[in-house]
C-alpha positions as CSV (number, residue, x, y, z in Angstrom):
1,M,11.7,-14.9,-28.4
2,D,12.6,-14.2,-24.9
3,I,10.9,-10.8,-24.4
4,K,12.3,-10.3,-20.9
5,E,15.9,-10.6,-22.3
6,Y,15.0,-8.3,-25.2
7,L,13.6,-5.6,-22.8
8,R,16.6,-6.0,-20.5
9,A,19.1,-5.6,-23.4
10,K,17.4,-2.6,-24.9
11,R,16.9,-1.0,-21.5
12,E,20.7,-1.2,-20.9
13,I,21.4,0.4,-24.2
14,V,19.0,3.2,-23.5
15,E,20.4,3.9,-20.1
16,K,23.9,4.1,-21.3
17,A,22.8,6.6,-24.0
18,L,20.8,8.6,-21.4
19,D,23.9,8.9,-19.3
20,L,25.8,10.2,-22.3
21,Y,23.2,12.7,-23.5
22,L,22.4,14.2,-20.1
23,P,24.6,16.9,-18.5
24,G,26.7,15.5,-15.7
25,D,25.8,16.3,-12.1
26,D,29.1,18.1,-11.9
27,V,28.0,20.7,-14.5
28,E,26.9,24.0,-13.1
29,P,24.3,24.6,-11.8
30,K,24.9,21.2,-10.2
31,I,21.7,20.9,-8.3
32,V,19.4,21.0,-11.3
33,H,21.5,18.5,-13.2
34,E,21.5,16.3,-10.2
35,A,17.7,16.6,-9.9
36,M,17.3,15.7,-13.6
37,R,19.5,12.7,-13.4
38,Y,17.9,11.6,-10.1
39,S,14.5,11.1,-11.7
40,V,15.8,9.8,-15.1
41,F,17.8,7.1,-13.3
42,A,15.2,6.3,-10.6
43,G,14.2,3.1,-12.3
44,G,11.5,2.4,-14.8
45,K,11.0,-0.1,-17.6
46,R,12.0,2.4,-20.4
47,I,9.0,1.2,-22.4
48,R,8.7,4.4,-24.5
49,P,12.2,4.5,-25.8
50,I,12.2,0.7,-26.3
51,L,9.0,1.2,-28.4
52,V,10.9,3.7,-30.6
53,I,13.6,1.1,-31.2
54,A,11.2,-1.8,-31.7
55,S,9.1,0.3,-34.2
56,A,12.3,1.1,-36.1
57,E,13.3,-2.5,-36.3
58,A,9.8,-3.5,-37.4
59,V,10.2,-1.5,-40.6
60,G,13.8,-2.3,-41.3
61,G,15.6,0.3,-39.2
62,N,18.0,-0.1,-36.4
63,E,18.5,1.1,-32.8
64,E,21.7,3.2,-33.5
65,T,19.9,5.5,-35.9
66,V,16.9,6.2,-33.6
67,L,18.6,6.1,-30.2
68,P,18.8,9.8,-29.6
69,A,15.1,10.2,-30.3
70,A,14.3,7.2,-28.1
71,C,16.2,8.9,-25.2
72,A,14.3,12.2,-25.9
73,L,11.0,10.3,-25.4
74,E,12.2,9.1,-22.0
75,M,13.3,12.6,-21.0
76,I,9.9,14.0,-21.9
77,H,8.2,11.2,-20.0
78,T,10.4,11.8,-17.0
79,Y,9.6,15.5,-17.0
80,S,5.9,14.7,-17.0
81,L,6.3,12.4,-13.9
82,I,8.3,15.1,-12.0
83,H,5.5,17.6,-12.6
84,D,2.7,15.1,-12.0
85,D,4.1,14.4,-8.5
86,L,4.1,18.0,-7.4
87,P,1.8,19.2,-4.6
88,A,-0.2,21.3,-7.1
89,M,-0.8,18.2,-9.2
90,D,-1.0,14.6,-7.7
91,N,1.0,15.5,-4.6
92,D,2.8,12.1,-4.4
93,D,5.6,11.4,-2.0
94,Y,7.1,8.3,-3.8
95,R,7.8,7.3,-7.3
96,R,9.3,3.9,-8.2
97,G,10.0,3.3,-4.5
98,K,12.0,6.4,-4.0
99,P,11.1,9.9,-2.7
100,T,9.7,12.1,-5.5
101,N,11.9,14.8,-7.0
102,H,10.3,17.7,-5.1
103,K,10.7,15.8,-1.8
104,V,14.5,15.6,-2.4
105,F,15.2,18.8,-4.1
106,G,12.3,21.1,-3.2
107,E,9.4,22.2,-5.4
108,A,11.3,25.0,-7.3
109,V,14.2,22.8,-8.4
110,A,11.8,20.0,-9.3
111,I,9.8,22.3,-11.6
112,L,13.0,23.6,-13.2
113,A,14.4,20.0,-13.6
114,G,11.2,19.0,-15.4
115,D,11.4,22.1,-17.6
116,A,15.1,21.4,-18.4
117,L,14.4,17.8,-19.3
118,L,11.6,18.8,-21.7
119,T,13.8,21.4,-23.3
120,H,16.9,19.3,-23.5
121,A,14.9,16.5,-25.2
122,F,14.5,18.4,-28.4
123,G,18.2,19.2,-28.6
124,V,18.9,15.5,-28.2
125,I,16.7,14.6,-31.1
126,T,18.9,16.6,-33.4
127,R,21.7,14.1,-32.7
128,C,19.9,11.9,-35.2
129,S,21.2,14.3,-37.9
130,G,23.8,12.7,-40.1
131,K,22.1,9.3,-39.7
132,V,18.7,10.3,-40.9
133,D,17.4,12.7,-43.5
134,D,16.8,16.1,-41.7
135,N,13.3,16.4,-43.0
136,R,12.4,13.2,-41.1
137,I,13.9,14.7,-37.9
138,I,11.8,17.8,-38.4
139,M,8.7,15.6,-38.8
140,V,9.6,13.9,-35.5
141,I,10.1,17.1,-33.7
142,R,6.6,18.2,-34.8
143,E,5.2,14.8,-33.7
144,L,6.8,15.1,-30.2
145,S,5.9,18.8,-29.7
146,E,2.2,18.0,-30.5
147,A,2.2,14.8,-28.4
148,A,3.7,16.5,-25.3
149,G,1.8,19.8,-25.6
150,S,-1.7,21.2,-25.0
151,T,-3.3,19.1,-27.7
152,G,-1.6,16.0,-26.3
153,M,-0.3,14.9,-22.9
154,V,-0.7,18.3,-21.2
155,G,-4.2,18.6,-22.6
156,G,-5.0,15.1,-21.1
157,Q,-3.6,16.1,-17.8
158,V,-5.7,19.3,-17.7
159,V,-9.0,17.4,-18.4
160,D,-7.9,14.8,-15.8
161,I,-7.5,17.5,-13.1
162,L,-10.8,19.2,-14.1
163,S,-12.6,15.8,-13.9
164,E,-11.6,15.0,-10.3
165,G,-14.6,14.7,-8.1
166,R,-17.3,14.6,-10.8
167,E,-18.9,12.0,-12.9
168,I,-17.8,11.7,-16.5
169,N,-18.8,9.7,-19.5
170,H,-16.9,7.2,-21.6
171,E,-15.9,9.8,-24.2
172,E,-14.4,12.1,-21.6
173,L,-12.5,9.3,-20.0
174,L,-11.2,8.1,-23.4
175,F,-10.1,11.6,-24.1
176,I,-8.1,11.7,-20.9
177,H,-6.4,8.4,-21.3
178,R,-5.6,8.8,-25.0
179,H,-4.1,12.2,-24.4
180,K,-2.5,11.8,-21.0
181,T,-0.8,8.5,-21.7
182,G,-1.6,7.5,-25.3
183,C,-0.1,10.4,-27.1
184,L,3.5,9.6,-26.0
185,F,3.0,5.9,-26.9
186,R,1.7,7.1,-30.3
187,A,4.7,9.4,-30.7
188,A,7.2,6.7,-29.7
189,L,5.9,4.3,-32.4
190,R,5.6,6.9,-35.1
191,T,9.0,8.3,-34.2
192,G,10.8,5.0,-34.8
193,A,8.8,4.4,-37.9
194,I,9.3,7.9,-39.4
195,L,13.0,8.0,-38.8
196,S,13.4,4.5,-40.4
197,G,11.6,5.4,-43.6
198,A,8.3,3.5,-43.0
199,N,5.8,3.6,-45.8
200,D,2.2,4.9,-45.3
201,D,0.8,1.4,-44.6
202,Q,3.4,0.6,-42.1
203,L,3.0,3.9,-40.3
204,E,-0.8,3.5,-40.2
205,A,-0.4,0.0,-38.7
206,L,2.0,1.1,-36.1
207,T,-0.1,4.2,-35.2
208,A,-3.1,1.9,-34.6
209,Y,-1.0,-0.4,-32.5
210,A,0.2,2.5,-30.4
211,E,-3.3,3.8,-29.8
212,H,-4.6,0.5,-28.6
213,L,-1.4,-0.3,-26.5
214,G,-1.4,3.2,-24.9
215,L,-5.1,2.8,-23.8
216,A,-4.5,-0.7,-22.5
217,F,-1.5,0.5,-20.5
218,Q,-3.5,3.3,-18.8
219,I,-6.4,1.0,-18.1
220,I,-4.0,-1.4,-16.4
221,D,-2.5,1.5,-14.4
222,D,-6.0,2.3,-13.2
223,V,-6.6,-1.3,-12.2
224,L,-3.2,-1.6,-10.4
225,D,-4.0,1.5,-8.4
226,I,-6.8,-0.5,-6.8
227,A,-5.6,-4.1,-7.0
228,G,-1.9,-3.8,-7.3
229,D,0.9,-4.5,-4.8
230,A,2.2,-1.2,-3.4
231,E,5.7,-2.6,-2.9
232,K,6.0,-3.8,-6.5
233,L,4.5,-0.5,-7.8
234,G,6.9,1.6,-5.7
235,K,4.1,3.9,-4.6
236,K,0.9,3.9,-2.5
237,T,-2.2,2.3,-4.1
238,G,-5.7,3.7,-3.7
239,S,-4.7,7.3,-4.6
240,D,-7.1,7.5,-7.6
241,I,-10.1,6.7,-5.3
242,K,-8.9,9.1,-2.6
243,K,-8.5,11.9,-5.2
244,Q,-11.8,10.9,-7.0
245,K,-9.9,10.5,-10.3
246,A,-11.6,9.6,-13.5
247,T,-10.6,6.0,-14.1
248,Y,-11.9,2.9,-15.9
249,P,-12.6,1.0,-12.7
250,A,-14.6,4.0,-11.4
251,L,-16.7,3.9,-14.6
252,Y,-16.9,0.2,-15.4
253,G,-15.7,-1.7,-12.3
254,L,-12.6,-3.7,-11.8
255,E,-13.4,-6.9,-13.8
256,K,-14.9,-5.1,-16.8
257,S,-11.8,-2.9,-16.9
258,K,-9.6,-5.9,-17.0
259,E,-11.6,-7.3,-19.9
260,L,-11.3,-4.0,-21.8
261,A,-7.6,-4.0,-21.3
262,V,-7.3,-7.5,-22.7
263,K,-9.3,-6.5,-25.8
264,E,-7.1,-3.4,-26.4
265,I,-4.0,-5.6,-26.2
266,E,-5.6,-8.0,-28.7
267,S,-6.5,-5.1,-31.0
268,A,-2.9,-3.8,-30.8
269,V,-1.5,-7.1,-32.0
270,E,-4.1,-7.4,-34.7
271,S,-3.1,-3.9,-36.0
272,I,0.3,-5.1,-37.0
273,K,-0.7,-8.5,-38.4
274,D,0.6,-7.5,-41.9
275,L,4.1,-6.6,-40.6
276,G,6.6,-9.4,-40.7
277,A,8.7,-11.3,-38.2
278,A,10.7,-8.1,-37.5
279,A,7.6,-6.8,-35.6
280,D,7.6,-9.8,-33.2
281,P,9.1,-7.8,-30.4
282,L,6.2,-5.4,-30.6
283,R,3.7,-8.3,-30.4
284,E,5.5,-9.7,-27.4
285,I,5.8,-6.3,-25.7
286,A,2.0,-6.0,-26.0
287,F,1.4,-9.3,-24.4
288,Y,4.0,-8.6,-21.7
289,L,2.5,-5.2,-20.8
290,G,-0.9,-6.8,-20.7
291,K,0.3,-9.1,-17.8
292,R,2.3,-6.5,-15.9
293,D,1.8,-6.1,-12.2
294,S,4.0,-3.0,-11.6
């Protein structure tokens, strides 16, 4: 299959839906809706919503049924980026080649735009009602709240901040990466599967795939911050070293980190070996992300 065409087509579907589900920038208070849309439509691969769709397809579901939940994942992800870029957090000036949200709208509006995206996401998930059994929607809401909260993404971010400037071991680094990045990957794969009626074996396979893929994705992020092209990345490189962040290259070196990322990609694909041809997009996505340079 042509994975680039698959990703392009799914990204277009997701972006049209996001435009529909988000309040227009002419809705009062206009500035916060403009700020929300600014970051949501600032670019990006839409990997997390596409994983929701691909996971659904892998177990016999379809994109139409899970599209609201897929968009909710992207809203939660975008909220996290807005807040990560704030001066109190990573203090970044650019994201995807554009000024970060707080640079355009100010810190207060950026914080509120992030808050609004996170809150709005859970309302958007309920748009799956009528297409999916409501009990499955409740399961997904619980999945996402845990993945985004203090035992998930927020928890990973907390430990990441507390680890700056000090030596950490493998277990601590694994905790950061699996929570800060991996939890939303896990939620994306499980969301598509749960809403599409996956059985226990399918859900277990997709969960394992997600955990390996999420870790590989973050390891590659760590590598790109050192060896990547700033123009392709849309932000300055070297920030992890400057901030003394806990990363795989800091702990293992650049080449070993690359090897570990490859192993995680291979493990992700191995995890879904018993799923049929419908899971081919997930296999190709894993290989594609393993080779990404931005």
